[in-house]
C-alpha positions as CSV (number, residue, x, y, z in Angstrom):
1,D,60.7,-1.0,-10.3
2,F,64.6,-1.9,-12.1
3,A,62.8,-3.3,-15.4
4,Q,60.7,-1.3,-16.4
5,V,63.3,1.7,-15.0
6,E,66.3,-0.1,-17.1
7,Y,63.7,0.1,-20.7
8,A,62.0,2.9,-20.2
9,Y,65.4,5.1,-18.9
10,P,68.6,3.5,-20.3
11,I,71.8,5.2,-20.1
12,P,74.0,5.0,-22.6
13,R,77.6,4.5,-23.1
14,Q,78.9,8.0,-23.0
15,E,77.5,8.5,-20.2
16,L,79.0,6.0,-18.2
17,V,82.9,7.5,-18.7
18,K,81.9,11.0,-17.4
19,V,80.3,9.8,-14.0
20,T,82.8,10.5,-11.1
21,P,82.7,9.2,-8.2
22,K,81.8,13.5,-6.9
23,Y,79.0,13.0,-9.4
24,L,77.6,9.8,-7.3
25,A,77.9,11.8,-3.7
26,G,74.8,14.1,-5.4
27,L,72.4,11.0,-5.6
28,N,69.6,11.1,-3.6
29,Q,69.6,6.8,-2.5
30,E,67.0,5.8,-4.9
31,E,68.7,7.7,-7.9
32,L,72.1,5.5,-6.5
33,D,69.8,2.8,-6.5
34,Q,68.5,2.9,-9.7
35,L,71.8,3.6,-11.4
36,Y,72.8,0.3,-9.6
37,A,70.6,-2.0,-11.6
38,R,71.3,-0.6,-14.2
39,L,74.7,-1.8,-14.4
40,G,76.6,-5.4,-15.2
41,S,78.9,-6.9,-13.2
42,G,82.3,-6.5,-15.5
43,P,84.8,-8.4,-15.3
44,I,86.0,-9.4,-11.4
45,P,88.2,-6.8,-10.8
46,N,92.2,-7.2,-10.2
47,G,94.7,-4.8,-8.6
48,A,95.0,-1.9,-6.4
49,F,91.7,0.9,-6.4
50,D,91.0,3.9,-4.0
51,G,88.4,3.2,-1.9
52,E,85.1,6.3,-0.9
53,I,82.6,6.0,0.9
54,V,79.8,7.5,-0.3
55,F,76.7,8.7,1.5
56,P,74.0,9.7,-0.8
57,R,72.2,13.3,-1.4
58,G,70.2,14.5,2.0
59,S,71.4,12.7,3.4
60,S,75.2,13.1,6.2
61,G,75.3,9.2,6.7
62,K,75.5,9.9,10.6
63,L,72.6,7.8,11.2
64,R,73.9,4.6,9.5
65,A,77.6,5.9,10.3
66,A,76.7,5.0,14.5
67,E,75.5,1.8,13.3
68,I,79.3,0.7,12.4
69,I,80.6,2.7,14.2
70,G,77.9,1.5,17.9
71,G,79.1,-1.8,16.6
72,L,82.2,-1.9,16.1
73,K,82.6,0.0,19.9
74,G,80.6,-3.2,20.9
75,L,83.9,-5.0,19.9
76,G,86.6,-3.1,21.5
77,V,87.6,-0.4,18.7
78,N,88.1,2.9,20.2
79,F,87.9,5.5,18.0
80,K,89.6,8.4,20.4
81,G,86.0,11.3,19.8
82,K,86.2,11.1,15.5
83,M,84.1,12.5,13.7
84,L,81.4,9.4,12.7
85,E,81.7,11.0,9.7
86,T,85.5,10.2,9.4
87,A,86.1,7.5,10.9
88,G,85.5,5.2,8.1
89,E,88.1,7.6,6.2
90,T,90.3,6.9,8.6
91,L,89.6,3.0,8.8
92,W,89.7,2.3,5.3
93,K,91.6,3.9,2.0
94,G,90.2,0.7,-0.9
95,K,90.5,-2.3,-1.7
96,V,92.3,-4.3,-3.6
97,F,91.7,-7.6,-5.7
98,Y,93.2,-10.8,-6.5
99,R,91.5,-11.4,-8.8
100,D,93.3,-14.6,-10.0
101,Q,92.8,-16.1,-6.4
102,K,89.6,-15.2,-6.0
103,V,90.6,-13.0,-3.2
104,L,90.4,-9.3,-2.0
105,R,91.7,-7.1,0.9
106,N,90.9,-4.2,2.0
107,R,93.6,-0.9,2.1
108,I,93.5,-0.1,6.0
109,Q,96.0,3.4,6.1
110,D,95.9,4.3,9.8
111,L,96.1,1.7,12.2
112,A,95.9,3.6,15.5
113,A,91.8,2.9,15.7
114,L,92.6,-0.9,15.1
115,R,95.3,-0.8,17.2
116,P,93.0,-2.0,20.7
117,V,92.4,-5.4,19.0
118,I,95.4,-5.7,16.6
119,G,97.0,-9.3,17.8
120,P,101.4,-9.4,17.9
121,G,102.7,-11.0,13.8
122,D,103.8,-8.6,11.0
123,I,101.1,-6.7,9.0
124,P,101.2,-7.8,5.6
125,K,101.9,-4.1,3.7
126,I,101.5,-2.7,0.4
127,D,102.3,1.6,-1.1
128,V,99.8,2.7,-3.7
129,D,100.8,5.5,-5.7
130,G,103.7,6.1,-2.3
131,K,101.6,6.2,0.4
132,D,101.5,2.6,2.6
133,A,98.6,0.8,3.9
134,W,97.8,-2.4,5.6
135,L,96.4,-4.9,4.3
136,L,93.4,-6.5,6.1
137,F,89.7,-8.4,6.7
138,P,90.0,-10.6,3.6
139,A,86.6,-11.7,2.0
140,K,86.0,-14.0,-1.3
141,L,85.7,-13.0,-4.1
142,Y,83.0,-14.7,-6.6
143,C,79.5,-13.8,-8.5
144,G,77.0,-14.1,-6.3
145,Q,72.5,-12.5,-6.0
146,S,72.6,-9.0,-5.3
147,L,70.6,-7.7,-2.2
148,I,69.1,-5.9,-4.2
149,D,68.1,-6.4,-8.0
150,S,67.6,-10.2,-8.3
151,R,67.7,-9.9,-11.9
152,R,71.9,-10.3,-12.9
153,E,74.4,-11.3,-10.7
154,S,77.3,-8.4,-8.7
155,I,79.9,-9.2,-8.5
156,I,80.2,-10.2,-4.5
157,I,82.9,-9.5,-1.7
158,D,82.0,-12.3,1.5
159,Y,83.5,-11.6,4.6
160,A,82.0,-14.5,6.7
161,F,83.9,-17.5,6.5
162,T,87.7,-16.2,5.6
163,D,89.1,-17.5,8.3
164,E,89.4,-20.5,5.7
165,L,91.6,-18.4,3.5
166,H,95.5,-18.3,3.6
167,G,96.7,-15.1,6.2
168,Y,93.9,-14.5,8.2
169,R,95.1,-13.3,11.8
170,E,92.1,-13.2,14.1
171,N,92.1,-10.0,16.0
172,P,91.6,-7.4,13.5
173,D,90.1,-10.3,10.6
174,F,86.9,-11.3,13.0
175,L,85.7,-7.8,12.9
176,A,84.4,-7.8,9.1
177,G,83.1,-12.3,9.5
178,R,79.5,-13.6,11.4
179,R,80.9,-13.5,14.5
180,G,81.3,-9.4,14.2
181,L,79.7,-7.1,12.2
182,K,79.1,-9.8,9.6
183,V,79.7,-8.0,6.1
184,R,79.0,-8.9,2.4
185,D,79.7,-6.3,-0.1
186,E,78.4,-5.7,-3.5
187,I,79.3,-4.2,-6.8
188,R,79.1,-3.8,-10.7
189,M,80.7,-1.8,-13.0
190,V,80.3,1.9,-14.3
191,R,82.8,1.3,-16.2
192,P,86.5,-0.1,-16.7
193,G,88.2,0.7,-13.1
194,L,84.6,2.6,-11.8
195,Y,83.1,0.4,-9.2
196,L,80.3,1.2,-7.3
197,G,79.4,-0.5,-4.2
198,R,77.3,-1.0,-1.0
199,A,77.6,-2.9,1.9
200,Y,75.3,-4.7,4.0
201,M,75.3,-5.7,7.3
202,D,73.9,-8.9,9.0
203,H,71.9,-9.1,5.4
204,A,71.2,-5.0,5.9
205,F,72.5,-1.6,3.3
206,I,74.7,-0.3,5.4
207,L,76.0,2.5,2.7
208,N,77.3,2.9,-0.2
209,F,81.2,3.3,-1.6
210,V,83.1,3.8,-5.2
211,L,86.2,2.1,-6.1
212,Y,88.4,3.4,-7.8
213,S,91.8,2.5,-11.1
214,K,92.7,5.5,-12.6
215,D,95.2,3.4,-14.7
216,L,92.0,0.7,-15.3
217,D,90.1,4.0,-16.6
218,H,92.3,5.2,-19.0
219,A,93.4,1.4,-19.7
220,G,89.8,0.4,-20.6
221,R,88.6,3.1,-21.9
222,A,88.3,2.7,-25.6
223,E,87.1,-1.0,-25.6
224,F,84.1,0.1,-23.1
225,E,82.9,2.5,-25.5
226,I,82.2,0.3,-28.7
227,G,81.0,-2.6,-26.2
228,Q,84.2,-4.9,-26.1
229,I,83.9,-5.6,-21.6
230,K,82.2,-8.4,-20.7
231,D,80.9,-9.1,-18.1
232,D,81.8,-11.8,-15.4
233,C,78.9,-12.8,-14.2
234,W,75.3,-13.5,-14.6
235,S,73.6,-11.1,-16.8
236,G,70.5,-12.5,-16.7
237,T,66.6,-13.3,-18.7
238,Q,66.5,-9.7,-19.1
239,K,68.8,-8.1,-21.4
240,R,70.4,-5.1,-20.5
241,V,69.3,-1.8,-22.0
242,V,72.3,-0.3,-22.8
243,A,71.8,3.3,-25.0
244,S,73.8,4.8,-27.4
245,R,75.0,8.2,-29.0
């Protein structure tokens, strides 16, 4: 029961400040679920975030990765012998949020695996820390109900109708949409600059991921420690418990 866990074991902000992607990778799925349920949405992010897929402790991720890669192969994507565990890292390096437009795009660093389904024309590109990344798979951003914890809203990253967005390109953007893998992500804030996410395909949970911006982490640290960072999304009728030390 998430409500009981949150009431009995509130997380001090000082502890959330210490959380790292490496720490999250050391948790099992139940621990990740319980942590996620005790988080608020935080502000809808803005700007570029590095991304990392988190397979929980005790799981290599092979089964879930196999579902994803199998789905992509079925849509014409060939990973040419890459290990299942590294295929996600090949395709995805993070996300870029456009807060005012309520739009997101994914950072792809290696287009080779997607080459069979990429159509003609230029692909938007961004430089992040001196590295080029192509912007593909747009999504709509909004506040909505979490698929794991309905007590409060999460930030939803929705690919279902992204063909309505400016800059959508049928190939390969359709892969994430309603005619492809039917992807829907949701995220909540651990602290400014660090978000824990959950990815779903056709409403089935697939994997956890982490989004991190070093600049936003440092810029928001002081306000976070004194409780001045507000949620953009509905925080529910049950008051969120945050312990202090």
